[in-house]
Backbone bond lengths (Angstrom), bond angles and torsions (degrees), N, CA, C in turn:
res aa  C-N    CA-C-N  psi(-1)  N-CA   C-N-CA  omega(-1)  CA-C   N-CA-C  phi
1 M - - - 1.458 - - 1.503 110.07 -
2 I 1.328 116.98 141.45 1.465 119.13 -179.88 1.477 108.94 -84.07
3 N 1.336 117.33 137.44 1.389 125.16 -179.93 1.537 107.86 -65.18
4 L 1.328 114.03 134.07 1.519 116.42 -174.82 1.567 112.29 -64.14
5 S 1.332 118.96 -34.22 1.458 118.24 -178.36 1.512 110.44 -73.06
6 Y 1.402 117.75 -27.98 1.498 119.85 177.01 1.536 108.17 -70.63
7 A 1.373 115.71 -42.23 1.491 117.13 178.75 1.523 115.31 -66.32
8 L 1.286 113.49 -36.23 1.503 116.32 179.35 1.531 109.57 -71.42
9 M 1.330 117.72 -37.68 1.483 119.17 177.89 1.493 113.11 -67.19
10 A 1.325 118.33 -41.02 1.448 123.74 177.89 1.571 107.44 -65.87
11 L 1.288 120.17 -39.85 1.475 122.26 178.51 1.535 108.46 -65.24
12 F 1.328 117.44 -44.18 1.480 120.32 178.16 1.486 112.40 -57.08
13 L 1.353 114.88 -53.18 1.471 116.82 179.21 1.512 114.93 -59.96
14 A 1.328 118.55 -36.57 1.398 120.75 179.20 1.574 110.46 -71.17
15 A 1.296 114.86 -35.88 1.497 117.96 -179.20 1.494 112.53 -70.76
16 V 1.341 116.80 -36.92 1.448 121.79 176.15 1.610 109.07 -64.16
17 L 1.338 113.78 -45.30 1.425 116.22 179.75 1.536 113.15 -64.13
18 A 1.329 116.84 -39.83 1.462 122.31 176.62 1.478 109.65 -63.14
19 W 1.323 118.90 -47.75 1.498 120.31 -179.05 1.545 110.33 -57.27
20 Q 1.316 116.70 -40.48 1.491 120.95 -177.58 1.531 106.90 -64.71
21 L 1.326 120.22 -42.27 1.463 122.25 -176.82 1.462 110.15 -68.61
22 I 1.306 120.50 -40.83 1.448 124.67 179.34 1.552 113.29 -69.07
23 S 1.288 114.00 -47.03 1.499 119.97 -173.62 1.540 114.03 -80.03
24 G 1.333 115.84 -22.96 1.480 120.32 -174.54 1.481 114.11 75.82
25 R 1.335 117.21 9.77 1.464 120.00 175.76 1.490 111.45 -116.45
26 A 1.297 118.74 130.42 1.449 123.36 -179.45 1.527 111.65 -99.60
27 L 1.244 116.05 154.64 1.484 117.81 174.28 1.473 108.50 -66.67
28 G 1.309 115.19 129.37 1.440 119.82 -173.96 1.473 113.30 -81.62
29 T 1.401 116.15 -179.80 1.422 121.49 174.63 1.488 106.86 -118.26
30 W 1.287 115.09 177.32 1.507 119.03 -175.61 1.542 110.35 -68.15
31 W 1.334 118.68 -26.05 1.444 120.61 176.79 1.469 118.24 -89.51
32 Y 1.397 115.90 -16.59 1.435 122.87 178.57 1.532 109.53 -148.14
33 P 1.323 113.81 82.82 1.518 118.15 -167.47 1.528 113.43 -71.36
34 N 1.241 123.79 -21.60 1.509 122.90 -174.00 1.525 108.60 -123.28
35 I 1.402 118.51 96.13 1.412 120.70 -176.52 1.560 107.39 -106.29
36 T 1.321 118.51 118.37 1.429 120.37 175.82 1.530 112.63 -116.56
37 R 1.343 116.33 150.66 1.414 121.13 -177.21 1.555 111.11 -61.87
38 Q 1.351 117.30 -36.28 1.436 122.04 -178.14 1.552 114.93 -72.99
39 D 1.312 114.02 -39.28 1.544 119.47 -173.55 1.577 108.60 -85.19
40 N 1.275 117.93 -38.83 1.500 122.55 -171.83 1.462 108.66 -139.69
41 P 1.345 119.28 75.15 1.520 115.80 -176.38 1.432 119.05 -67.06
42 R 1.373 117.86 -33.18 1.436 122.04 174.83 1.544 114.41 -59.06
43 A 1.284 114.01 -51.24 1.475 117.54 178.81 1.530 112.11 -64.74
44 Y 1.311 115.10 -40.46 1.511 120.69 176.71 1.501 111.47 -56.78
45 W 1.347 117.98 -51.80 1.504 120.92 -175.96 1.536 109.59 -71.97
46 F 1.376 116.43 -28.55 1.464 115.15 177.22 1.494 111.27 -68.27
47 V 1.315 117.09 -44.85 1.499 122.03 178.28 1.525 111.21 -62.47
48 V 1.276 119.62 -42.50 1.447 125.46 178.32 1.533 110.88 -65.20
49 A 1.299 115.68 -43.19 1.511 120.84 173.77 1.469 113.75 -59.65
50 V 1.262 116.05 -45.78 1.555 120.25 -179.52 1.464 108.30 -64.20
51 Q 1.371 121.37 -42.91 1.412 121.89 178.13 1.531 112.30 -66.38
52 G 1.358 118.73 -35.51 1.383 120.49 173.28 1.459 115.18 -61.60
53 V 1.344 117.21 -39.29 1.462 123.67 176.99 1.561 108.06 -66.11
54 I 1.298 119.82 -41.92 1.471 121.61 175.17 1.484 110.20 -58.75
55 L 1.372 116.20 -45.27 1.528 117.14 -178.10 1.543 110.67 -63.20
56 V 1.285 117.24 -44.40 1.432 121.17 179.27 1.566 113.28 -61.88
57 A 1.372 114.26 -45.12 1.423 118.37 175.24 1.513 112.12 -60.80
58 F 1.320 118.57 -38.07 1.485 121.35 179.50 1.493 110.85 -68.29
59 L 1.349 115.58 -38.72 1.463 118.83 -179.85 1.572 111.43 -66.77
60 L 1.304 116.20 -36.80 1.405 121.28 179.79 1.491 116.82 -78.20
61 T 1.349 115.55 -38.30 1.461 117.93 -178.24 1.476 112.52 -122.63
62 G 1.300 120.82 9.85 1.510 123.22 -172.33 1.501 115.00 -68.32
63 K 1.334 117.79 -25.29 1.486 118.86 178.39 1.497 114.00 -65.13
64 T 1.317 116.29 -20.03 1.491 119.29 179.85 1.525 112.38 -92.91
65 W 1.351 115.20 -5.43 1.523 120.59 -179.60 1.464 104.67 -80.42
66 H 1.308 115.58 148.53 1.500 122.87 174.58 1.500 112.54 -99.62
67 L 1.383 114.96 96.42 1.510 120.71 -179.83 1.472 104.80 -95.17
68 R 1.370 113.10 137.67 1.441 120.34 177.05 1.455 113.03 -115.18
């Protein structure tokens, strides 16, 4: 059986990534808070790619992480 916290975390990460792809707005950083696909495509795709890697890493190794 899948741990509930693992499933919720994976769902949250996937939902945030899907929202960014649909809306064209990425979660910003402290030095560039508003990243849009139209205004700054390199930064947008970089942030989305990093979050995609985090999602894949979590899906592959997340069951060993200690979520509280």
